[in-house]
C-alpha positions in Angstrom: 31.4 10.2 120.6 30.5 12.4 117.9 26.9 14.0 116.7 27.3 12.2 113.3 27.5 8.7 115.4 24.0 9.3 117.2 22.0 12.0 115.2 18.6 11.2 113.5 19.1 11.4 109.7 16.8 12.7 107.1 14.5 14.3 109.9 11.0 15.2 109.1 11.1 18.9 108.4 8.7 21.7 107.2 8.8 24.9 105.3 8.2 28.4 106.5 4.7 28.4 104.6 3.3 25.4 106.3 0.5 26.3 108.4 0.8 25.9 112.2 -2.2 23.4 112.2 -0.4 21.1 110.0 2.8 21.5 112.0 1.2 20.7 115.3 -0.7 17.7 113.7 2.7 16.4 112.1 4.5 16.6 115.6 1.6 14.9 117.2 1.3 12.1 114.4 5.1 11.6 114.7 5.4 12.0 118.5 8.1 14.4 118.3 8.3 18.0 120.0 10.2 20.0 117.1 10.5 20.3 113.4 13.6 21.8 111.5 12.5 24.4 109.1 14.0 24.5 105.5 13.8 26.1 102.2 13.6 24.7 98.9 17.5 23.8 99.0 17.1 22.0 102.1 19.0 24.9 104.1 18.0 25.2 107.6 16.1 28.7 108.3 14.7 28.0 111.7 13.1 25.7 114.1 9.5 25.3 115.7 8.9 23.4 118.7 5.9 22.7 121.3 7.1 25.9 123.4 5.9 28.0 120.3 2.4 26.7 120.7 2.1 27.6 124.5 1.3 31.3 124.1 -1.5 31.4 121.5 -4.5 33.4 121.3 -6.7 30.6 119.9 -6.4 29.0 123.4 -6.6 32.3 125.4 -2.9 31.9 126.7 -1.5 35.0 125.0 0.4 37.2 127.2 -1.6 40.0 129.2 -0.1 42.8 130.6 -1.3 46.1 132.3 -1.5 49.1 130.3 1.2 50.9 132.1 3.8 47.7 131.7 2.9 47.7 128.2 4.1 51.2 127.7 7.4 50.5 129.3 7.8 47.2 127.2 7.5 49.6 124.0 5.7 48.7 120.7 8.3 46.7 119.2 8.0 44.0 121.8 4.6 44.3 121.6 4.4 43.7 117.7 6.8 40.6 118.2 4.5 39.1 120.6 1.3 39.9 118.7 2.7 38.0 115.6 4.0 35.1 117.6 0.9 34.6 119.5 -1.4 35.3 116.5 0.5 34.3 113.4 -0.7 31.4 111.2 2.4 30.3 109.4 5.4 28.4 110.7 7.8 31.3 109.4 6.0 33.6 111.9 6.3 32.0 115.1 9.3 29.8 114.5 13.0 30.5 116.1 15.0 31.9 113.0 18.3 31.7 114.9 18.6 28.1 116.1 21.6 26.8 118.0 23.2 24.3 115.6 26.1 21.7 115.6 28.3 20.1 113.2 28.6 16.2 112.2 31.8 16.4 114.5 30.5 18.3 117.4 31.4 16.1 120.6 28.3 14.6 122.6 30.1 16.6 125.7 29.7 19.7 123.8 25.9 18.7 122.3 25.0 18.2 126.2 26.6 21.4 127.4 24.6 23.3 124.4 21.5 21.8 125.3 21.9 22.9 129.2 23.2 26.2 128.5 20.2 27.1 126.1 17.5 24.8 127.7 16.8 23.2 124.4 15.8 19.6 123.4 17.1 19.5 120.1 20.2 20.4 117.9 20.2 20.6 114.1 23.1 19.2 112.6 24.3 21.1 109.5 27.0 21.9 107.1 27.1 25.4 105.7 23.6 25.6 106.9 22.4 22.5 105.1 20.5 20.2 107.2 22.1 16.8 107.6 20.2 15.7 110.6 19.3 16.5 114.1 20.4 15.4 117.8 17.9 15.2 120.2 17.6 14.2 124.0 15.8 10.9 122.7 18.6 10.3 120.6 21.2 10.5 123.5 18.7 8.2 125.4 18.9 5.7 122.7 22.5 6.0 122.7 22.8 5.1 126.4 20.1 2.3 126.1 22.3 0.5 123.1 25.7 0.6 124.8 26.7 -3.1 125.3 28.1 -3.8 129.0 28.1 -7.3 128.1 31.1 -7.9 126.2 33.3 -9.8 128.5 36.6 -8.5 129.5 39.3 -11.2 129.8 41.1 -9.1 132.5 38.3 -8.7 134.7 39.3 -10.8 137.4 38.9 -10.0 141.1 42.1 -8.5 141.6 41.7 -6.2 138.3 38.2 -5.4 139.5 39.3 -4.4 142.9 42.3 -2.2 141.3 40.1 -0.5 139.2 37.3 0.5 141.4 40.3 1.8 144.1 41.4 4.0 141.2 38.1 5.2 140.1 37.3 6.1 143.8 40.8 7.6 144.6 40.6 10.0 142.0 37.4 11.6 142.8 36.4 14.8 145.0 33.8 12.8 146.9 35.6 9.8 148.0 35.0 8.2 151.5 37.3 9.1 154.4 38.7 5.8 154.4 37.7 2.7 152.3 38.3 -0.9 151.5 37.4 -3.0 148.6 36.7 -6.7 148.6 36.0 -8.7 145.5 35.0 -12.5 145.3 33.8 -13.7 141.8 33.0 -10.5 140.9 30.9 -9.6 144.1 32.0 -6.5 145.6 31.9 -5.3 149.4 32.8 -1.8 150.1 33.9 -0.9 153.5 34.8 2.4 155.2 33.6 5.8 156.5 31.8 8.7 155.0 31.0 12.1 156.4 28.5 12.9 153.5 25.7 10.9 152.4 26.0 11.8 148.9 29.2 10.0 149.0 27.5 6.7 149.4 25.8 6.2 146.0 28.7 7.9 144.1 31.0 5.2 145.3 28.4 2.5 144.6 27.9 3.5 141.1 31.8 4.0 140.7 32.0 -0.1 141.6 28.9 -0.7 139.5 30.5 1.0 136.5 33.5 -1.3 136.7 33.7 -3.9 134.0 33.3 -7.4 135.4 31.2 -6.3 138.6 28.1 -8.5 139.1 27.0 -7.2 142.6 27.8 -4.4 144.8 27.3 -4.5 148.9 27.4 -1.2 150.7 29.2 -1.4 154.2 30.1 2.2 154.3 29.4 3.7 157.9 28.2 7.4 158.1 30.2 9.4 160.8 29.2 12.9 161.9 32.6 14.6 162.3 31.7 17.1 165.4 30.0 14.8 167.5 31.2 11.0 166.4 27.6 10.1 165.8 27.7 6.9 163.4 25.1 5.1 161.3 25.3 1.9 159.7 24.8 1.4 156.0 21.3 1.0 155.0 22.1 -2.4 153.8 23.7 -3.3 157.0 21.1 -2.0 159.0 18.7 -4.2 157.5 20.8 -7.1 158.0 21.2 -6.4 161.8 17.5 -5.9 161.9 16.8 -9.3 160.4 19.3 -10.9 162.9 
């Protein structure tokens, strides 16, 4: 999928001359944590987020340093921090070099950029003209709207079994050995694992296969050195009840 398929079009924006108080109220009223900043032509010139309100003189959270440390930091950085902590207009505290994407940016790249820069939103631009914005909420909404209920005419038990096997076999975390049994869409997974993290991964691979209604875990954990083995939590519960 591409950015244009999930982005929020015509997002709420502000200008550089907007007061910080107005920006804060706008964010609170609309339950958003960041705002693109544009000029009169709709060109993106920056972005302001809730993180820009953390270090503020009004609430006594401005940066405080010992004098000797301030000497090593230098007057330039100290001046920049002063403006950011005491400025009254959006243009004085905003990030003037936000990371941006185009409409054709893949969601894979969107997520990579969010993780790399530790940000929650990416303005979508064309020649720096703001077209929209992709946020983590947009990604969440996309996942929630995915329709997994469309029936697959080929999702009979045999096809389900083969698809699960292929999904597991191509993975690096696959069980040491495993067997897949399917009846009326109900999957039973037997086998041996030597790392407990393989268990949820194997179950998810089965759950994500079209046509699967339920998954039963019978994977046995074995410690390679000692040979100590433990039943799956599901089988352990069943044995306790019997």
